[in-house]
C-alpha positions as a printed Julia matrix, in Angstrom:
139×3 Matrix{Float64}:
  -7.72   8.91  -2.18
  -7.75  11.17   0.56
  -4.84  14.09   0.67
  -4.14  15.68   4.14
  -1.26  18.78   3.65
   1.29  17.65   6.76
   4.53  19.3    8.15
   7.36  17.22   8.37
   9.33  18.02  11.25
  12.73  15.9   12.7
  11.61  14.73  16.26
  14.5   12.34  19.03
  15.95  11.26  16.01
  12.58  10.58  14.19
  10.58  12.37  11.9
   6.55  13.64  12.72
   3.75  13.85  10.28
   1.15  16.48  11.19
  -1.77  18.07  10.18
  -4.64  19.61  12.42
  -6.68  16.7   12.89
  -4.03  13.9   12.78
  -0.49  13.2   13.49
   2.31  10.1   12.76
   5.55   9.51  13.96
   8.44   6.96  12.64
  11.45   6.29  13.67
  12.01   3.89  10.91
  14.51   4.69   8.16
  13.16   4.13   4.39
  10.25   6.38   4.5
  11.79   8.89   7.3
  14.6    9.53   5.24
  12.89  10.2    2.15
  10.37  12.41   3.83
  12.79  14.62   5.54
  15.6   14.53   1.73
  12.02  15.59  -0.28
  10.28  17.75   2.25
  12.51  20.91   2.44
  10.32  23.57   3.11
   8.39  21.1    5.68
   5.3   19.93   3.97
   4.16  16.96   1.91
   1.18  15.84   0.8
  -0.3   12.27   2.88
  -2.62  10.46   1.08
  -4.63   8.07   2.66
  -7.22   5.49   1.22
 -11.4    4.74   2.16
 -10.45   1.05   2.77
  -7.72   1.62   4.96
  -9.33   3.94   7.39
 -12.0    2.24   9.65
 -14.26   4.17  12.15
 -15.1    3.31  15.59
 -16.84   3.84  18.48
 -14.58   3.82  21.33
 -10.74   4.24  21.6
  -8.47   1.45  21.11
  -5.21   2.86  21.73
  -3.72   4.83  18.76
  -7.35   6.44  17.01
  -7.82   9.83  16.19
 -11.16  11.32  17.27
 -13.65  12.72  14.47
 -16.9   13.47  13.28
 -19.45  12.45  11.1
 -20.15  14.92   8.28
 -22.79  12.74   6.53
 -23.01   9.3    4.97
 -23.95   7.17   1.76
 -25.23   4.1    1.87
 -24.27   3.18  -1.89
 -25.55  -1.06  -1.41
 -22.41  -2.59  -1.11
 -20.86  -0.59   1.24
 -21.41   2.73   2.46
 -19.13   6.08   2.52
 -18.93   8.17   5.09
 -17.21  12.18   4.96
 -15.56  12.39   8.35
 -14.67  15.68   9.87
 -11.3   15.52  10.81
  -9.58  18.78  11.29
 -10.47  21.0    9.2
 -10.59  18.88   6.39
 -13.54  15.69   5.47
 -11.94  12.86   4.4
 -14.05   9.65   2.85
 -14.03   6.3    5.0
 -15.92   3.21   3.3
 -17.28   0.96   5.91
 -19.77  -1.79   5.79
 -23.64  -1.76   4.3
 -25.32  -2.04   7.15
 -23.42   1.24   8.9
 -25.53   3.32  11.72
 -23.72   6.0   12.07
 -25.2    9.71  12.04
 -24.3   12.81  10.91
 -22.35  15.12  13.98
 -21.72  11.4   16.2
 -18.45  11.58  17.28
 -16.41   8.66  16.78
 -12.82   7.2   16.66
 -10.72   6.48  13.4
  -8.13   4.13  13.53
  -5.68   4.06  10.52
  -3.7    1.66   8.59
  -0.43   3.1    8.91
   1.55   1.1    6.53
  -0.54   2.07   3.68
  -0.08   5.43   4.13
   1.45   7.82   0.64
   3.24  10.59   0.97
   3.72  13.32  -2.04
   5.91  16.36  -2.51
   3.77  19.53  -1.64
   4.86  21.68  -4.47
   5.57  18.94  -7.52
   2.93  16.26  -6.22
   5.19  13.74  -7.2
   5.66  10.49  -5.0
   8.1   10.82  -2.46
   7.39   7.3   -0.61
   4.91   4.55   0.09
   4.91   3.17   3.83
   5.46  -0.54   5.17
   5.32  -2.56   7.83
   8.7   -1.73   8.2
   9.07   1.8    8.7
   7.08   1.65  12.1
   4.63   4.91  11.72
   2.38   5.29  14.23
  -0.49   7.57  15.31
   0.18  10.2   17.57
  -2.23   9.85  20.9
  -0.98  13.18  22.67
């Protein structure tokens, strides 16, 4: 799992989850309420599984700019290390992935599969679901 330290803030009745390379927002209850209650210091750790991220070459709405750092072909899949802000995250792709180091890409993230942890205790706060209505910030 990829782990990114993020800041939590209330915004227009919802919640914003921001990192230097990516941001999310939600107006839903459930996870949003749990995040506000558990993040007294304004920080959480976002957990993002490599299989819940996909690489695209064009902006298809709701994508995030990133850059390929290195690729690792493994036979039945390719693991791509991607520079996202100041962090490098792993993405699992098809075995015939053809991207190259330094290539600019777009990441699509399955927001219903995000995981949030307390930044101090590392205890799980919540696991996102479709009902949470979390979406990628594109502005």
